Backbone atoms as SQL, in Angstrom:
CREATE TABLE atoms (id INTEGER PRIMARY KEY, chain TEXT, resi INTEGER, resn TEXT, atom TEXT, x REAL, y REAL, z REAL);
INSERT INTO atoms VALUES
  (1, 'A', 1, 'MET', 'N', -18.254, -15.061, 8.232),
  (2, 'A', 1, 'MET', 'CA', -16.857, -15.428, 8.381),
  (3, 'A', 1, 'MET', 'C', -16.767, -16.837, 8.943),
  (4, 'A', 2, 'ASP', 'N', -15.621, -17.454, 8.723),
  (5, 'A', 2, 'ASP', 'CA', -15.460, -18.809, 9.229),
  (6, 'A', 2, 'ASP', 'C', -14.824, -18.794, 10.616),
  (7, 'A', 3, 'ILE', 'N', -14.782, -19.942, 11.227),
  (8, 'A', 3, 'ILE', 'CA', -14.295, -20.053, 12.605),
  (9, 'A', 3, 'ILE', 'C', -12.832, -19.623, 12.728),
  (10, 'A', 4, 'TYR', 'N', -12.031, -19.889, 11.683),
  (11, 'A', 4, 'TYR', 'CA', -10.616, -19.522, 11.752),
  (12, 'A', 4, 'TYR', 'C', -10.440, -18.007, 11.707),
  (13, 'A', 5, 'THR', 'N', -11.166, -17.354, 10.815),
  (14, 'A', 5, 'THR', 'CA', -11.083, -15.899, 10.716),
  (15, 'A', 5, 'THR', 'C', -11.566, -15.243, 12.003),
  (16, 'A', 6, 'ASP', 'N', -12.657, -15.739, 12.540),
  (17, 'A', 6, 'ASP', 'CA', -13.167, -15.192, 13.798),
  (18, 'A', 6, 'ASP', 'C', -12.147, -15.365, 14.918),
  (19, 'A', 7, 'SER', 'N', -11.498, -16.517, 14.960),
  (20, 'A', 7, 'SER', 'CA', -10.489, -16.774, 15.996),
  (21, 'A', 7, 'SER', 'C', -9.314, -15.814, 15.871),
  (22, 'A', 8, 'ILE', 'N', -8.897, -15.565, 14.645),
  (23, 'A', 8, 'ILE', 'CA', -7.770, -14.650, 14.423),
  (24, 'A', 8, 'ILE', 'C', -8.155, -13.237, 14.845),
  (25, 'A', 9, 'GLN', 'N', -9.352, -12.813, 14.507),
  (26, 'A', 9, 'GLN', 'CA', -9.784, -11.460, 14.859),
  (27, 'A', 9, 'GLN', 'C', -9.879, -11.269, 16.366),
  (28, 'A', 10, 'ASN', 'N', -10.077, -12.337, 17.091),
  (29, 'A', 10, 'ASN', 'CA', -10.175, -12.240, 18.545),
  (30, 'A', 10, 'ASN', 'C', -8.823, -12.254, 19.245),
  (31, 'A', 11, 'LEU', 'N', -7.743, -12.473, 18.496),
  (32, 'A', 11, 'LEU', 'CA', -6.408, -12.471, 19.099),
  (33, 'A', 11, 'LEU', 'C', -5.989, -11.051, 19.467),
  (34, 'A', 12, 'SER', 'N', -5.113, -10.944, 20.438),
  (35, 'A', 12, 'SER', 'CA', -4.526, -9.639, 20.768),
  (36, 'A', 12, 'SER', 'C', -3.564, -9.242, 19.651),
  (37, 'A', 13, 'GLU', 'N', -3.183, -7.973, 19.620),
  (38, 'A', 13, 'GLU', 'CA', -2.247, -7.508, 18.602),
  (39, 'A', 13, 'GLU', 'C', -0.929, -8.273, 18.679),
  (40, 'A', 14, 'VAL', 'N', -0.460, -8.515, 19.893),
  (41, 'A', 14, 'VAL', 'CA', 0.801, -9.247, 20.072),
  (42, 'A', 14, 'VAL', 'C', 0.677, -10.652, 19.501),
  (43, 'A', 15, 'ASP', 'N', -0.420, -11.329, 19.798),
  (44, 'A', 15, 'ASP', 'CA', -0.615, -12.686, 19.292),
  (45, 'A', 15, 'ASP', 'C', -0.779, -12.703, 17.773),
  (46, 'A', 16, 'LYS', 'N', -1.417, -11.679, 17.219),
  (47, 'A', 16, 'LYS', 'CA', -1.535, -11.592, 15.761),
  (48, 'A', 16, 'LYS', 'C', -0.160, -11.446, 15.125),
  (49, 'A', 17, 'LEU', 'N', 0.687, -10.607, 15.719),
  (50, 'A', 17, 'LEU', 'CA', 2.041, -10.445, 15.185),
  (51, 'A', 17, 'LEU', 'C', 2.840, -11.737, 15.287),
  (52, 'A', 18, 'LEU', 'N', 2.684, -12.445, 16.388),
  (53, 'A', 18, 'LEU', 'CA', 3.371, -13.731, 16.531),
  (54, 'A', 18, 'LEU', 'C', 2.882, -14.729, 15.487),
  (55, 'A', 19, 'LEU', 'N', 1.597, -14.727, 15.208),
  (56, 'A', 19, 'LEU', 'CA', 1.047, -15.610, 14.182),
  (57, 'A', 19, 'LEU', 'C', 1.615, -15.265, 12.813),
  (58, 'A', 20, 'VAL', 'N', 1.649, -13.982, 12.493),
  (59, 'A', 20, 'VAL', 'CA', 2.212, -13.544, 11.214),
  (60, 'A', 20, 'VAL', 'C', 3.679, -13.957, 11.117),
  (61, 'A', 21, 'GLN', 'N', 4.416, -13.807, 12.198),
  (62, 'A', 21, 'GLN', 'CA', 5.827, -14.193, 12.207),
  (63, 'A', 21, 'GLN', 'C', 5.977, -15.685, 11.938),
  (64, 'A', 22, 'ARG', 'N', 5.133, -16.489, 12.541),
  (65, 'A', 22, 'ARG', 'CA', 5.198, -17.939, 12.312),
  (66, 'A', 22, 'ARG', 'C', 4.858, -18.286, 10.872),
  (67, 'A', 23, 'ILE', 'N', 3.834, -17.637, 10.340),
  (68, 'A', 23, 'ILE', 'CA', 3.458, -17.887, 8.945),
  (69, 'A', 23, 'ILE', 'C', 4.590, -17.470, 8.019),
  (70, 'A', 24, 'TRP', 'N', 5.180, -16.291, 8.255),
  (71, 'A', 24, 'TRP', 'CA', 6.274, -15.799, 7.424),
  (72, 'A', 24, 'TRP', 'C', 7.467, -16.746, 7.482),
  (73, 'A', 25, 'SER', 'N', 7.799, -17.220, 8.669),
  (74, 'A', 25, 'SER', 'CA', 8.912, -18.159, 8.821),
  (75, 'A', 25, 'SER', 'C', 8.637, -19.441, 8.055),
  (76, 'A', 26, 'ASP', 'N', 7.408, -19.903, 8.109),
  (77, 'A', 26, 'ASP', 'CA', 7.043, -21.116, 7.387),
  (78, 'A', 26, 'ASP', 'C', 7.174, -20.908, 5.881),
  (79, 'A', 27, 'LEU', 'N', 6.702, -19.769, 5.387),
  (80, 'A', 27, 'LEU', 'CA', 6.806, -19.480, 3.958),
  (81, 'A', 27, 'LEU', 'C', 8.253, -19.339, 3.513),
  (82, 'A', 28, 'SER', 'N', 9.063, -18.671, 4.314),
  (83, 'A', 28, 'SER', 'CA', 10.450, -18.431, 3.916),
  (84, 'A', 28, 'SER', 'C', 11.293, -19.695, 3.960),
  (85, 'A', 29, 'SER', 'N', 10.866, -20.696, 4.710),
  (86, 'A', 29, 'SER', 'CA', 11.644, -21.930, 4.783),
  (87, 'A', 29, 'SER', 'C', 11.245, -22.922, 3.695),
  (88, 'A', 30, 'SER', 'N', 10.165, -22.637, 2.975),
  (89, 'A', 30, 'SER', 'CA', 9.719, -23.552, 1.928),
  (90, 'A', 30, 'SER', 'C', 10.448, -23.249, 0.622),
  (91, 'A', 31, 'ASP', 'N', 10.274, -24.139, -0.342),
  (92, 'A', 31, 'ASP', 'CA', 10.876, -23.929, -1.656),
  (93, 'A', 31, 'ASP', 'C', 10.310, -22.658, -2.277),
  (94, 'A', 32, 'ALA', 'N', 10.992, -22.197, -3.308),
  (95, 'A', 32, 'ALA', 'CA', 10.557, -20.978, -3.983),
  (96, 'A', 32, 'ALA', 'C', 9.124, -21.132, -4.493),
  (97, 'A', 33, 'ILE', 'N', 8.377, -20.062, -4.380),
  (98, 'A', 33, 'ILE', 'CA', 7.004, -20.054, -4.869),
  (99, 'A', 33, 'ILE', 'C', 7.061, -19.862, -6.383),
  (100, 'A', 34, 'PRO', 'N', 6.432, -20.755, -7.139),
  (101, 'A', 34, 'PRO', 'CA', 6.490, -20.620, -8.599),
  (102, 'A', 34, 'PRO', 'C', 5.751, -19.362, -9.060),
  (103, 'A', 35, 'LEU', 'N', 6.356, -18.663, -9.999),
  (104, 'A', 35, 'LEU', 'CA', 5.750, -17.453, -10.543),
  (105, 'A', 35, 'LEU', 'C', 5.207, -17.752, -11.932),
  (106, 'A', 36, 'PRO', 'N', 4.050, -17.188, -12.263),
  (107, 'A', 36, 'PRO', 'CA', 3.527, -17.394, -13.617),
  (108, 'A', 36, 'PRO', 'C', 4.436, -16.705, -14.638),
  (109, 'A', 37, 'GLU', 'N', 4.498, -17.273, -15.824),
  (110, 'A', 37, 'GLU', 'CA', 5.381, -16.751, -16.867),
  (111, 'A', 37, 'GLU', 'C', 5.047, -15.303, -17.214),
  (112, 'A', 38, 'TRP', 'N', 3.765, -14.928, -17.184),
  (113, 'A', 38, 'TRP', 'CA', 3.399, -13.551, -17.516),
  (114, 'A', 38, 'TRP', 'C', 4.024, -12.566, -16.532),
  (115, 'A', 39, 'LEU', 'N', 4.135, -12.970, -15.260),
  (116, 'A', 39, 'LEU', 'CA', 4.712, -12.092, -14.246),
  (117, 'A', 39, 'LEU', 'C', 6.217, -11.948, -14.449),
  (118, 'A', 40, 'VAL', 'N', 6.883, -13.047, -14.750),
  (119, 'A', 40, 'VAL', 'CA', 8.319, -13.004, -15.019),
  (120, 'A', 40, 'VAL', 'C', 8.592, -12.095, -16.216),
  (121, 'A', 41, 'SER', 'N', 7.776, -12.215, -17.260),
  (122, 'A', 41, 'SER', 'CA', 7.937, -11.369, -18.449),
  (123, 'A', 41, 'SER', 'C', 7.709, -9.897, -18.125),
  (124, 'A', 42, 'GLU', 'N', 6.687, -9.614, -17.329),
  (125, 'A', 42, 'GLU', 'CA', 6.374, -8.227, -16.969),
  (126, 'A', 42, 'GLU', 'C', 7.487, -7.601, -16.137),
  (127, 'A', 43, 'VAL', 'N', 8.026, -8.343, -15.199),
  (128, 'A', 43, 'VAL', 'CA', 9.137, -7.835, -14.386),
  (129, 'A', 43, 'VAL', 'C', 10.341, -7.554, -15.281),
  (130, 'A', 44, 'GLY', 'N', 10.613, -8.450, -16.214),
  (131, 'A', 44, 'GLY', 'CA', 11.716, -8.236, -17.150),
  (132, 'A', 44, 'GLY', 'C', 11.498, -7.006, -18.012),
  (133, 'A', 45, 'ARG', 'N', 10.268, -6.825, -18.484),
  (134, 'A', 45, 'ARG', 'CA', 9.946, -5.657, -19.308),
  (135, 'A', 45, 'ARG', 'C', 10.152, -4.367, -18.521),
  (136, 'A', 46, 'ARG', 'N', 9.691, -4.337, -17.277),
  (137, 'A', 46, 'ARG', 'CA', 9.852, -3.132, -16.453),
  (138, 'A', 46, 'ARG', 'C', 11.314, -2.874, -16.115),
  (139, 'A', 47, 'ARG', 'N', 12.070, -3.937, -15.860),
  (140, 'A', 47, 'ARG', 'CA', 13.502, -3.781, -15.593),
  (141, 'A', 47, 'ARG', 'C', 14.193, -3.168, -16.811),
  (142, 'A', 48, 'ASP', 'N', 13.865, -3.691, -17.995),
  (143, 'A', 48, 'ASP', 'CA', 14.468, -3.164, -19.219),
  (144, 'A', 48, 'ASP', 'C', 14.123, -1.692, -19.416),
  (145, 'A', 49, 'GLN', 'N', 12.886, -1.296, -19.087),
  (146, 'A', 49, 'GLN', 'CA', 12.491, 0.113, -19.182),
  (147, 'A', 49, 'GLN', 'C', 13.324, 0.980, -18.242),
  (148, 'A', 50, 'MET', 'N', 13.538, 0.503, -17.031),
  (149, 'A', 50, 'MET', 'CA', 14.312, 1.271, -16.049),
  (150, 'A', 50, 'MET', 'C', 15.771, 1.402, -16.474),
  (151, 'A', 51, 'ILE', 'N', 16.313, 0.347, -17.059),
  (152, 'A', 51, 'ILE', 'CA', 17.700, 0.409, -17.529),
  (153, 'A', 51, 'ILE', 'C', 17.806, 1.414, -18.672),
  (154, 'A', 52, 'ALA', 'N', 16.813, 1.411, -19.567),
  (155, 'A', 52, 'ALA', 'CA', 16.828, 2.323, -20.709),
  (156, 'A', 52, 'ALA', 'C', 16.622, 3.773, -20.280),
  (157, 'A', 53, 'ASP', 'N', 15.808, 4.008, -19.248),
  (158, 'A', 53, 'ASP', 'CA', 15.530, 5.371, -18.787),
  (159, 'A', 53, 'ASP', 'C', 15.400, 5.384, -17.265),
  (160, 'A', 54, 'PRO', 'N', 16.530, 5.559, -16.556),
  (161, 'A', 54, 'PRO', 'CA', 16.503, 5.538, -15.088),
  (162, 'A', 54, 'PRO', 'C', 15.619, 6.617, -14.465),
  (163, 'A', 55, 'ASN', 'N', 15.254, 7.645, -15.220),
  (164, 'A', 55, 'ASN', 'CA', 14.402, 8.709, -14.689),
  (165, 'A', 55, 'ASN', 'C', 12.949, 8.278, -14.522),
  (166, 'A', 56, 'LEU', 'N', 12.596, 7.093, -14.995),
  (167, 'A', 56, 'LEU', 'CA', 11.225, 6.606, -14.853),
  (168, 'A', 56, 'LEU', 'C', 10.874, 6.291, -13.407),
  (169, 'A', 57, 'GLY', 'N', 11.855, 5.928, -12.619),
  (170, 'A', 57, 'GLY', 'CA', 11.585, 5.498, -11.250),
  (171, 'A', 57, 'GLY', 'C', 11.961, 6.544, -10.225),
  (172, 'A', 58, 'HIS', 'N', 11.892, 6.130, -8.969),
  (173, 'A', 58, 'HIS', 'CA', 12.249, 6.987, -7.845),
  (174, 'A', 58, 'HIS', 'C', 13.314, 6.284, -7.022),
  (175, 'A', 59, 'THR', 'N', 14.189, 7.061, -6.426),
  (176, 'A', 59, 'THR', 'CA', 15.196, 6.467, -5.556),
  (177, 'A', 59, 'THR', 'C', 14.546, 6.030, -4.252),
  (178, 'A', 60, 'HIS', 'N', 15.221, 5.153, -3.560),
  (179, 'A', 60, 'HIS', 'CA', 14.753, 4.682, -2.259),
  (180, 'A', 60, 'HIS', 'C', 14.551, 5.873, -1.326),
  (181, 'A', 61, 'GLN', 'N', 15.492, 6.797, -1.331),
  (182, 'A', 61, 'GLN', 'CA', 15.401, 7.965, -0.454),
  (183, 'A', 61, 'GLN', 'C', 14.211, 8.851, -0.819),
  (184, 'A', 62, 'ASP', 'N', 13.956, 9.034, -2.121),
  (185, 'A', 62, 'ASP', 'CA', 12.792, 9.823, -2.544),
  (186, 'A', 62, 'ASP', 'C', 11.492, 9.219, -2.023),
  (187, 'A', 63, 'VAL', 'N', 11.380, 7.911, -2.124),
  (188, 'A', 63, 'VAL', 'CA', 10.168, 7.233, -1.656),
  (189, 'A', 63, 'VAL', 'C', 10.012, 7.407, -0.150),
  (190, 'A', 64, 'LEU', 'N', 11.095, 7.208, 0.592),
  (191, 'A', 64, 'LEU', 'CA', 11.034, 7.392, 2.044),
  (192, 'A', 64, 'LEU', 'C', 10.651, 8.821, 2.410),
  (193, 'A', 65, 'ASP', 'N', 11.233, 9.794, 1.719),
  (194, 'A', 65, 'ASP', 'CA', 10.911, 11.201, 1.992),
  (195, 'A', 65, 'ASP', 'C', 9.430, 11.487, 1.740),
  (196, 'A', 66, 'ARG', 'N', 8.881, 10.940, 0.659),
  (197, 'A', 66, 'ARG', 'CA', 7.467, 11.150, 0.349),
  (198, 'A', 66, 'ARG', 'C', 6.572, 10.507, 1.398),
  (199, 'A', 67, 'ILE', 'N', 6.923, 9.322, 1.835),
  (200, 'A', 67, 'ILE', 'CA', 6.133, 8.638, 2.867),
  (201, 'A', 67, 'ILE', 'C', 6.168, 9.427, 4.168),
  (202, 'A', 68, 'ARG', 'N', 7.353, 9.890, 4.545),
  (203, 'A', 68, 'ARG', 'CA', 7.483, 10.651, 5.796),
  (204, 'A', 68, 'ARG', 'C', 6.720, 11.971, 5.717),
  (205, 'A', 69, 'ALA', 'N', 6.775, 12.642, 4.574),
  (206, 'A', 69, 'ALA', 'CA', 6.050, 13.904, 4.411),
  (207, 'A', 69, 'ALA', 'C', 4.547, 13.665, 4.496),
  (208, 'A', 70, 'TRP', 'N', 4.071, 12.599, 3.875),
  (209, 'A', 70, 'TRP', 'CA', 2.646, 12.262, 3.935),
  (210, 'A', 70, 'TRP', 'C', 2.239, 11.926, 5.369),
  (211, 'A', 71, 'ARG', 'N', 3.077, 11.144, 6.049),
  (212, 'A', 71, 'ARG', 'CA', 2.776, 10.729, 7.420),
  (213, 'A', 71, 'ARG', 'C', 2.741, 11.926, 8.363),
  (214, 'A', 72, 'ASP', 'N', 3.659, 12.862, 8.181),
  (215, 'A', 72, 'ASP', 'CA', 3.797, 13.988, 9.099),
  (216, 'A', 72, 'ASP', 'C', 2.879, 15.164, 8.752),
  (217, 'A', 73, 'ALA', 'N', 2.155, 15.057, 7.650),
  (218, 'A', 73, 'ALA', 'CA', 1.279, 16.173, 7.223),
  (219, 'A', 73, 'ALA', 'C', 0.066, 16.308, 8.119);
C-alpha cells in the first residue's frame, strides 16, 4: 500500500467520516462528471423498460422492507 492509503487506514472512524464528507463536498461543488455515451444509453434503455412494464422493478418501500428483514434476521 502507499503512504496515503496507510495514513487513511490509521485515522479514527470519526476522522475517516470527516474526510469522506470533505471529499463528497468537493465532488458535489465541481462541474458535472461526464458520463460515457454507453452509460447514458443503458440508463435510457432501462428507463424505457420500466415505463413499458412497471412490474419489472421494486418500490422504494419494498426495497427498504427487504433490507430491514435481512438486517433483522
